[in-house]
C-alpha positions in Angstrom: 9.3 -2.3 7.6 8.8 -5.3 5.4 6.4 -8.1 6.5 4.4 -10.9 5.2 0.5 -11.2 4.9 -0.6 -13.8 7.4 -3.0 -15.4 5.2 -1.8 -15.2 1.6 1.9 -14.9 2.6 2.5 -12.1 0.1 5.3 -9.6 1.0 3.7 -6.6 2.5 4.8 -3.5 4.4 2.8 -1.6 7.2 2.3 2.2 6.8 0.2 4.9 8.4 -2.5 6.9 6.8 -2.4 10.5 7.3 -5.2 10.0 10.1 -2.8 7.6 11.9 -4.4 4.3 10.9 -2.1 1.4 10.2 -2.6 -0.2 6.6 -0.9 -3.0 4.8 0.5 -2.2 1.4 2.2 -4.5 -1.1 6.0 -4.4 -0.7 6.7 -3.5 -4.3 5.5 -0.5 -6.2 3.6 -0.9 -9.4 2.3 1.1 -12.4 -1.2 0.4 -11.2 -0.6 1.9 -7.7 -2.1 4.8 -6.2 -0.2 5.3 -3.0 2.9 7.4 -2.5 5.0 6.7 0.5 6.3 9.7 2.2 10.1 10.1 2.6 10.0 8.5 6.1 8.6 5.3 4.4 5.7 5.1 6.8 3.0 7.6 5.8 0.9 7.2 2.6 -0.8 9.7 0.4 -3.4 8.7 -2.2 -2.3 10.1 -5.5 -5.1 11.0 -8.2 -4.2 9.8 -11.6 -3.8 13.5 -12.9 -1.1 14.0 -10.2 1.1 11.1 -10.9 4.4 11.7 -12.3 5.2 10.1 -15.7 6.5 6.6 -15.2 6.1 6.9 -11.4 5.7 3.5 -9.6 3.4 3.8 -6.7 2.1 1.3 -4.1 -1.2 -0.6 -3.8 -3.1 -1.2 -0.5 -2.7 -5.0 0.2 -6.5 -5.0 0.5 -6.8 -4.5 -3.2 -4.6 -7.5 -4.1 -5.0 -10.0 -1.2 -7.3 -13.0 -2.1 -8.1 -13.1 1.6 -8.9 -9.6 2.1 -12.6 -10.2 3.3 -11.1 -11.9 6.3 -9.4 -8.7 7.4 -12.1 -6.0 6.7 -14.0 -4.7 9.8 
């Protein structure tokens, strides 16, 4: 599901970690990403660099790119 960050207005999407926590990720994949979305598009897996497929684009947590991330950390 596509959304928008409430503070920086960047396009994001909400996904669930394997432990069930909600986490915002940037809407577009990047070569710098480390999160693979599962087929349902809602669960993320952290991918170590050695397991990345050549040329694979992965997603980044929006906390890593949001200029306002400190406002949202608990």
